N, C-alpha and C positions, 0 to 999 in steps of 0.2 A: 845527848842523843834522844832525848826522852820525848820529841815529837816525830820520831823517825817512821817513816811508812812501814806497813806490814811488808811491803813486797816493792823492791825495786827490780826493774827489769833493763838488760842491755840488749839492745837490737840494732840492727843493720846488716847488710849482705855479707857474704863469704869474704873473707879474709880481710877484714875491716878492723879485727884485733879485740872483738868482744870477749873471746876467752882469755885473753891477758889481762884485761880490764877486770874482770869478773874476778880473776884470781888475786889482784890487787887489792880489790875491794874487800875481798874474804879476808885478806892478810892483815888488814888494818883495824878492825874491831871485830871481838869474841861474839857481839850480838848478832852479827851477819850468820846466815846459815845457806849455803850454797846449794841450791836446789836442782840445778842443771837443767836438762832439756825435757820436754813434755813426755818423750818414748821411753823415758827411762822410769816413768811412774804409772804406764800403763804398756808394759810391754808385749802384751798377748796379741792385740790387733795389729802392731807394727811387726812381731815376728812373723806373723801370718801374710802379711802383705810383702815382706821381703822374701817370701819362699819364692824362688825363680827370680824372673828379672824385675827388680824392685823399680827400676825406671819405667818399665812398661807398665806396671800396675799405676804408678804415680802419674804419669801423663797420659796414659791411653784406658786403661780399664777402671780405674777409681772413678766414681762422681764426685761432683763439687760438694755435695752434701755430705758423701762420705768421708770424704778426704776433709771437710772443714770440721765435721762433728767430730772426727777422731782428735783433731790436733785441739779442739778447744775441750773435749772431755779430757785430754792428757792434761791440759793446763789446769783445769778444776782438781784433779787429783794431786797434781803437782803442789798446787796450793795447800792441799790437805795435809802435807806432810810436813808444813811449816811447824815448828816448835812452838810453845806459848813463850811470848816476852822476846821472840826473835824476828829478825828483819830477813826475810827469804830474798835471795840473789836469783834471777830467773835468766836463763840462757833462753832469750827470745820471749818476750811477754805477750800478750793479747794482740797489740796492734800488729806486731810482725807476723804473727800466726794468721791473721785476717789477710795480711801482706802476701805471705806464701799462698795461701789458698785463692787469693784474687789473681795473682800472677800466674799460676797454674790454669784456672779457669779461662783466663785470656787467650793462653796459648793451646788450649786443649778445646775450648767450647767457642772460640772466636767471639768472644763478648769485648766490648771495649773496657777499659779499666773502670771506667764510673761504673759501669754495669755490674761488672765483676765485685767491684766493693761492695755495692748495694746489696748483691744477692748473698754474699759471704756474711757481710755484718747482719741481716736478717737471720741466717742461720745460727750464728753465733749468739745471737740476741735471746735464743731459747735456751741456751745452758748458762745458768748462773756462774758468774767470775768475780772475784774479789776485786778492788780497786786496786791500782797498781802504780806508782811513780815511774814513768817510762822515760829511758833515755834512748835516743838515736843518734848512732854513729855512722856518718857518710864519708867516704873516701873524698867526695866532692859534692857540692851541690847543683852540679852541672850532672843530668842524667848520663850523658855520654862519655864523659870525663869519668865520672864515677866508676861506670862498668870497666873502662879501659883499666883504670888502677888496678882495681882487684881482678881481671883477668891475667894481668900481667905477674900477679903474685902467685897465681896457680902454678903449682910445679909441673901440670901435664895439661896440655890443651883440654878445653871445655869441646865435646862433640854432640852430635844429633840434635835435640831440641833444647839441649840445656843453655847454650849462649843466648837464645832467644828468650827463654825463660828469665834468664838473669838480667837481660836488659829490661824486660818488661818491670822486673821485681823491683829495680833501681827507679824505674820512673814512677811506679804506684809509690814507693817509700818517700820519694820527695814530693808526690801529690798529697799523702797523707801529712806530712810534715807543713805543707802549705794549710791544710784543712784543721791543724792543731791537735794532731791525733796523739802527740809527743809531748810530755812535760818539759824536756832538754833535748836539743839538738846541736850536736857538735861537730862541725866543719872539720874533719881530719886532715884535709889537703896542706902539705907545707907545715903540719905539725907532728913532732916526734910522739912517742907513746907516753914519756913523761908529761909533755906540756898536754895531751888529750885527757891524762890521769887527772892534772891539776883542775883544767875545765870540768870534769866529771864532778869531781869533790865540791869545787865552788858553786856549780849549778845545782849541787843536791844540799848545798850550805852544811856541808859537814866540815869539822875544823880540820885546818890543814896542819900536818906534822913539820917537823923541821927536815925531815928528809924530803918532803914534797918541796919545799922551800928551796933546800941547797942542791936539789937533784938535776943534773945536766941532762938536758934534752937529747934523746937519741932517736935518730931516723932511720 
């Protein structure tokens, strides 16, 4: 694994299996370092934002510049926590953070997806970020189907503006995919966790283990 990237990010909407796949990657090689999410590395602004009604701050009070800057700065601080000679595993990398801020801008500011992506990318470009190998996990390559799958996996119904935000997020992720923003895109529909993991391993050109080859697919 001498040619391994400094960072590998797993990206995708809620309930697609990012946490499970990140855990499985971390378990397969000691050279991987799980770095988690951006708010864990820059907690102060996120704790301040969470005071009171967090959803209200996110979708009403924050500006696109403020939200995008917080996300990308947290990403930069997270990258700085990588230990030498290890590969950092990221829960949502830079392309996904851009998608999140863009989807928020669409539902909050009334921008089109194209306008929102352009705006957020301009904001993100002002903050240096290291290169990463980005993997996108999608429940389906159809936006409506993708949203339907993830929403049915939620233990309680999404309310308020959140369903609209999620629908836009799925559309933006697929738009990014079409634009080549991700190094690897995995269509998870009709594939169990074991098969999705094999696709990630093969797409990253990591060696398969005997467990990978012999593991039963679980849906």
